[in-house]
Every structure is written in structure tokens, then in C-alpha cells.
C-alpha positions as CSV (number, residue, x, y, z in Angstrom):
1,M,134.3,121.6,192.2
2,S,132.0,120.2,189.5
3,K,133.1,117.3,187.3
4,S,132.9,117.6,183.5
5,R,130.8,114.9,181.8
6,I,131.8,113.7,178.4
7,V,128.9,112.5,176.2
8,R,129.7,110.1,173.4
9,V,127.2,110.1,170.5
10,S,126.9,106.9,168.5
11,S,127.7,107.1,164.8
12,K,125.6,104.1,163.9
13,R,122.6,106.3,162.9
14,E,124.8,108.6,160.7
15,D,126.4,105.6,159.0
16,S,123.0,104.1,158.2
17,G,121.9,107.4,156.6
18,V,125.0,107.6,154.5
19,A,124.6,104.0,153.4
20,E,121.1,104.6,152.3
21,I,122.1,107.6,150.2
22,V,125.0,105.7,148.6
23,G,122.7,102.7,147.9
24,A,120.2,105.0,146.3
25,I,122.9,106.6,144.1
26,L,124.2,103.2,143.1
27,L,120.7,101.9,142.3
28,F,120.0,105.0,140.3
29,A,123.3,104.6,138.4
30,V,122.5,100.9,137.7
31,L,119.0,101.9,136.4
32,I,120.5,104.6,134.2
33,S,123.0,102.2,132.9
34,L,120.4,99.6,132.1
35,F,118.1,102.2,130.5
36,T,120.9,103.6,128.4
37,S,121.9,100.0,127.3
38,F,118.3,99.4,126.4
39,M,118.0,102.6,124.4
40,V,121.3,101.9,122.6
41,W,120.1,98.5,121.6
42,Y,116.3,98.8,121.3
43,I,115.8,102.0,119.3
44,P,118.3,101.1,116.5
45,A,117.0,97.5,116.3
46,Q,113.4,98.5,116.2
47,T,114.0,101.4,113.8
48,T,115.9,99.0,111.5
49,S,113.0,96.6,111.6
50,N,110.5,99.3,110.8
51,E,112.6,100.6,107.9
52,V,113.1,97.1,106.4
53,H,109.3,96.6,106.7
54,Y,108.6,99.9,105.0
55,E,110.9,99.1,102.0
56,Q,109.4,95.6,101.7
57,Q,105.8,96.9,101.7
58,T,106.7,99.7,99.3
59,K,108.3,97.3,96.9
60,S,105.2,95.1,97.0
61,S,102.7,97.9,96.5
62,M,104.8,99.5,93.7
63,G,105.0,96.1,92.1
64,S,101.2,95.7,92.3
65,L,100.8,99.1,90.7
66,T,103.1,98.2,87.8
67,S,101.2,95.0,87.3
68,Q,97.9,96.9,87.1
69,L,99.3,99.1,84.4
70,H,99.8,96.0,82.2
71,N,96.9,93.9,83.4
72,G,94.1,93.6,80.8
73,F,95.2,96.8,79.0
74,P,92.9,99.4,80.5
75,G,91.2,101.6,77.9
76,P,90.7,105.4,77.9
77,G,88.6,106.7,80.7
78,S,89.4,103.6,82.9
79,T,90.5,104.2,86.4
80,I,93.4,102.6,88.2
81,S,93.5,102.5,92.0
82,Q,96.3,101.1,94.1
83,S,97.0,101.2,97.9
84,V,100.6,102.5,98.4
85,D,102.3,102.0,101.7
86,L,103.7,105.2,103.1
87,G,105.4,106.1,106.3
88,I,108.0,104.5,108.5
89,S,106.6,103.4,111.9
90,G,107.9,105.2,115.0
91,V,109.5,103.5,118.1
92,S,106.8,103.6,120.8
93,I,107.1,106.8,122.9
94,F,110.6,107.5,121.7
95,S,110.1,108.7,118.2
96,P,107.0,109.5,116.0
97,P,106.2,107.9,112.7
98,Q,108.1,109.4,109.7
99,D,106.3,110.5,106.5
100,T,107.4,109.2,103.2
101,Q,106.2,110.3,99.7
102,F,104.7,109.0,96.5
103,S,104.6,111.2,93.5
104,I,103.2,111.2,89.9
105,L,105.5,113.5,88.0
106,P,104.5,114.2,84.4
107,Q,106.9,117.0,84.0
108,S,109.9,115.0,85.1
109,T,113.0,115.5,82.9
110,S,114.6,112.3,84.1
111,F,112.9,110.2,81.5
112,N,111.3,110.4,78.0
113,A,110.9,107.8,75.3
114,S,109.6,107.3,71.8
115,L,108.6,104.2,69.9
116,A,108.0,104.0,66.1
117,F,107.4,100.9,64.0
118,N,106.3,100.1,60.5
119,I,104.6,96.7,59.7
120,T,102.9,95.2,56.7
121,L,100.1,92.7,57.2
122,N,99.1,90.2,54.6
123,V,95.4,89.4,55.3
124,T,92.4,87.6,53.9
125,N,89.0,89.2,54.5
126,S,85.6,87.6,55.0
127,T,85.0,87.5,51.2
128,G,88.3,85.7,50.6
129,A,90.1,88.7,49.1
130,V,93.8,88.9,49.9
131,S,95.3,92.3,50.5
132,L,98.2,94.1,52.2
133,K,97.6,96.6,55.0
134,Y,100.3,99.0,56.2
135,F,100.7,100.4,59.7
136,N,103.0,103.2,60.7
137,E,102.8,103.9,64.4
138,S,104.7,106.5,66.4
139,Y,104.4,107.4,70.1
140,A,106.2,109.7,72.5
141,V,106.0,109.6,76.3
142,S,107.5,111.1,79.4
143,G,106.9,111.3,83.2
144,I,107.5,108.9,86.1
145,M,106.0,107.7,89.3
146,A,108.3,107.5,92.3
147,S,108.3,106.6,96.0
148,N,110.7,108.4,98.4
149,G,111.6,107.8,102.0
150,N,114.7,108.6,104.1
151,T,116.0,105.7,106.2
152,E,118.6,105.9,108.9
153,Y,119.8,102.4,109.5
154,V,119.3,100.7,106.2
155,T,120.2,101.7,102.6
156,S,117.5,104.0,101.3
157,I,115.7,102.5,98.3
158,N,113.5,104.7,96.0
159,Y,111.2,102.8,93.7
160,V,110.6,104.4,90.3
161,I,108.2,103.5,87.5
162,E,109.2,104.7,84.1
163,D,107.9,103.5,80.8
164,G,105.8,101.0,82.7
165,A,108.9,99.2,84.3
166,L,109.8,99.2,88.0
167,F,113.3,100.1,89.2
168,Q,115.0,99.9,92.5
169,N,117.1,103.0,92.9
170,Y,119.7,103.1,95.7
171,G,120.7,106.7,95.0
172,G,124.2,105.8,93.8
173,S,125.3,103.7,96.7
174,E,124.6,100.5,94.7
175,P,123.7,99.8,91.1
176,T,120.0,100.4,90.3
177,N,118.0,97.2,89.6
178,S,115.3,96.8,87.1
179,L,112.4,94.6,88.2
180,G,110.6,94.7,84.9
181,P,108.6,94.2,82.8
182,M,110.7,94.7,79.7
183,P,109.0,97.1,77.3
184,L,110.5,95.4,74.3
185,G,110.3,91.6,74.2
186,I,111.5,89.3,71.4
187,V,111.1,85.6,71.2
188,N,112.8,83.5,68.4
189,N,111.1,80.2,68.0
190,S,113.0,78.4,65.3
191,G,113.3,81.5,63.1
192,Q,109.7,82.6,63.9
193,Y,109.9,85.9,65.7
194,S,107.3,87.1,68.2
195,L,107.6,90.8,69.1
196,S,105.9,92.6,72.0
197,L,106.1,96.3,72.5
198,S,105.0,98.6,75.3
199,I,105.3,102.3,75.9
200,F,104.0,104.1,78.9
201,G,103.8,107.8,80.0
202,V,102.3,110.2,82.5
203,N,100.6,113.6,81.8
204,G,98.3,116.0,83.6
205,Q,99.2,117.8,86.8
206,S,101.9,116.6,89.3
207,V,100.3,114.8,92.2
208,S,102.1,114.0,95.5
209,Y,101.2,112.1,98.6
210,S,103.1,112.6,101.9
211,S,101.9,110.6,104.8
212,S,102.8,108.1,107.6
213,Q,99.9,105.9,106.6
214,E,98.8,103.9,103.6
215,Q,97.2,106.0,100.8
216,V,95.0,105.0,97.9
217,V,96.5,106.4,94.6
218,N,94.0,107.0,91.9
219,M,94.8,107.5,88.2
220,I,92.8,107.8,85.0
221,V,93.8,106.5,81.6
222,N,93.8,109.4,79.3
223,S,95.0,107.8,76.1
224,S,95.7,104.2,75.0
225,Q,96.0,102.0,71.9
226,Y,96.5,98.3,71.6
227,Y,97.5,96.1,68.6
228,S,97.7,92.3,68.5
229,Y,98.2,90.3,65.3
230,A,99.3,86.7,64.7
231,N,99.7,84.5,61.7
232,G,96.8,82.0,61.4
233,S,94.5,84.1,63.6
234,S,91.7,86.5,62.8
235,A,91.6,90.1,64.0
236,S,89.5,93.2,63.5
237,I,91.5,95.6,61.3
238,G,89.9,98.9,60.3
239,G,86.4,97.6,61.1
240,E,86.8,94.4,59.1
241,Q,87.4,90.9,60.4
242,D,90.6,89.7,58.7
243,F,92.6,86.5,58.8
244,G,96.4,87.0,59.1
245,N,98.6,85.3,56.5
246,G,101.8,87.1,57.1
247,I,103.4,89.9,59.2
248,T,106.5,91.8,58.0
249,L,108.4,94.2,60.3
250,V,109.8,96.8,58.1
251,K,111.2,99.2,60.7
252,I,111.3,99.7,64.5
253,N,113.0,102.3,66.6
254,Y,112.7,102.4,70.3
255,F,114.5,105.4,72.0
256,I,114.9,106.2,75.7
257,K,116.6,109.1,77.4
258,G,116.8,108.8,81.2
259,T,118.9,108.7,84.4
260,L,118.3,104.9,85.0
261,L,119.9,103.9,81.7
262,D,122.6,101.6,83.1
263,A,120.0,99.4,84.8
264,R,117.9,99.2,81.7
265,H,120.9,98.5,79.5
266,F,122.2,95.8,81.7
267,W,118.8,94.2,82.1
268,L,118.1,94.3,78.4
269,F,121.6,92.9,77.6
270,S,121.1,90.1,80.1
271,E,117.7,89.1,78.8
272,V,118.5,88.9,75.1
273,N,122.0,87.4,75.3
274,S,123.1,84.0,76.4
275,T,125.7,85.4,78.8
276,N,125.1,87.3,82.0
277,P,127.9,89.8,82.2
278,R,129.0,92.0,85.0
279,D,127.8,95.6,85.2
280,A,131.2,97.0,84.3
281,S,131.5,95.0,81.1
282,V,128.0,96.1,80.0
283,A,128.8,99.8,80.8
284,A,131.8,99.6,78.5
285,M,129.8,98.4,75.6
286,K,128.3,101.1,73.4
287,C,126.9,99.1,70.6
288,W,125.9,95.4,70.5
289,G,123.6,93.0,68.6
290,F,120.9,90.9,70.1
291,N,121.8,87.2,70.5
292,G,120.4,85.4,67.5
293,L,118.1,88.3,66.6
294,P,118.4,91.0,63.9
295,F,118.3,93.9,66.4
296,I,121.0,96.4,67.5
297,S,121.3,98.4,70.7
298,D,123.3,101.7,70.9
299,I,124.0,103.6,74.1
300,H,125.4,107.1,74.2
301,G,125.6,109.2,77.4
302,N,122.1,108.9,78.9
303,E,120.4,107.8,75.7
304,I,119.7,104.3,74.4
305,S,118.1,103.2,71.2
306,M,117.1,99.8,69.8
307,A,116.3,99.1,66.1
308,N,116.0,96.2,63.7
309,S,119.0,95.7,61.4
310,Q,116.9,94.1,58.6
311,V,113.4,93.5,57.5
312,I,112.0,90.3,59.1
313,S,108.9,88.2,59.1
314,L,107.0,87.9,62.4
315,A,104.9,85.1,63.8
316,S,103.1,87.7,65.9
317,I,103.3,91.3,67.1
318,S,101.6,93.1,70.0
319,S,102.0,96.7,71.1
320,E,100.4,98.8,73.8
321,Y,100.6,102.5,74.4
322,F,99.0,104.3,77.3
323,I,99.1,107.6,79.1
324,V,97.7,108.0,82.7
325,A,97.2,111.0,84.9
326,G,96.9,111.3,88.7
327,T,93.6,112.5,90.1
């Protein structure tokens, strides 16, 4: 009778194989966890940094463009070129760069303005004859320039140039800020008033840039006019070299209609008054006088006007008017 033989197979090899599989799974899980943690931290952090950089660069380039519009008063036919930063950088292989926009919008209904003033000059010409010269100027402008970009991790800021002034527009999440310059400036030096005026507009065709890279924006000055008179100084008036003896401001009316009115109103109020009120207190004021100056400001809905309340003598006056078009 044959005997049965029981064969015992060792489980060491099986256990080893299972351990390797479990180890691989655990290692993979750890790697996935580390990668996920990296993605959760790195992408938002890097995107935030890129968006902050974009907004800083846009503010700088839009500020430079605003300065160019007021630098040296470019005459008709002059060209203005400015590099404008566009695009938000991507995050390595995870997301591509994002396009942003810059637009020149002559047909924009969000802003229009008019400026009218009447001055009398008492002058002495080269022969010694004294005379009065009268100036009645009237201008009307519209159109804006604007940068636009959508951000995910920081508050979106759109920069708008209207009437030659730069504004930071937060889209309603925060009050709009005006970065200047002020189109109407008045200095009272011991009762001697110096008045500076500026009105700026855009015409021609709408021009838009959309890119993820820096773009050079080109514009041409279509129309411009500049005045500058001061007591005790000579100036060319009507082809004659005259010496100024007196300047009288008879009338001025500066009117603006736009969507960024609260920022302009608060900025103007803060500049020409000795106090620096909160936005809410300014918004509640519909009519107020300038601090120590014979001017009145009225605000109604989305319209603001500034005018002199009496005839005054000026130490000096300067005004600039210009219209540009995108090319």
C-alpha cells in the first residue's frame, strides 16, 4: 500500500509579492498626495503673483501714456507711441498665458465733456499801445482709452483714461480711484489766482489690442490748441508780441458726464478743500463751493459742472485742448 506524501509550499514568496504591490500602491498614493498638495499651493500662488505683476505693469504703462498726453503739448500731426503691457503670464505647463485688452473707444458713451471760458486780456504791444483783447473758447470732447483683464485670485482693476486723467476702476467692488492729473487746477497765491485747464478727447475709428504680450500703441494728434498768458510776461497773441498787464476771467463752465463721476468728484473736492472727507460724505453733497476760491461745483446724477461764481482777476491762465486717434 502506497503512502501519501503531503507537500508544504512556503508562503514567503507570496507574501513578498503582496508586500511589493502594497508598497507600490502606498508610494503612488504618497506621490499623488504630494503632487496634489503642490498643485493646490503652487498654481494659486503663482497665478496670484502673475496677476499682481500684470496689474502693476498695466498701471505703470497707462500712467506713462497719460504723462505723454500732457508732456510738452504735442501739436496736430504729432504721433504718440507707448508700450502697453498686455497679458497675464501662464503657470508653466499647467496653464497658458491669458490675453488682456487695450482699447481706444471714440464712440464710448461712458464719458463726454465740454469746456467754455471767456477771458479779457489787457496788453501792451511793441509800439507801446495798450488794448483789450477778448477770448471766447469752447470745446467738446468724448471717448476713452481703457485696459481690461480678467483676474481669478486678485481684484480685477481696469485702468481708464478719460479727459486726460487716469482712473483705477474696480468694477464696483471698491470705489474707483482717480490718479490724475486734474483737468481744472486753481492756485490762490495771496488773492492772485492761477488757473490751468485741460480737455482731452478721442476720435476716429475704434482700435483694440488683445494679446498676451506687450504691444506698442500708436496715436496721432488730430486737433490741438494751447494758450498760456501771465501778467508781466510777453506772449504772441494774434501774430503780435504783446506784454500782459492784466487778465480777467469773465466766465468759465466745465461740464462732465460719465460713469466715473464719484471718483472725480471726491478727488476734486479733496484737492480744493482743506478737509479730506470720506466718500460717503462727498456723495451726499450736491453743490459746494471751492475752499477760498470763487468757484462752485454741482453734481446731478451722472453729471458734474464747475463754474466761477464771480468775475475775477488772474495772475495767469493756461489751457490745452487736444484730440487723438488710434492708428
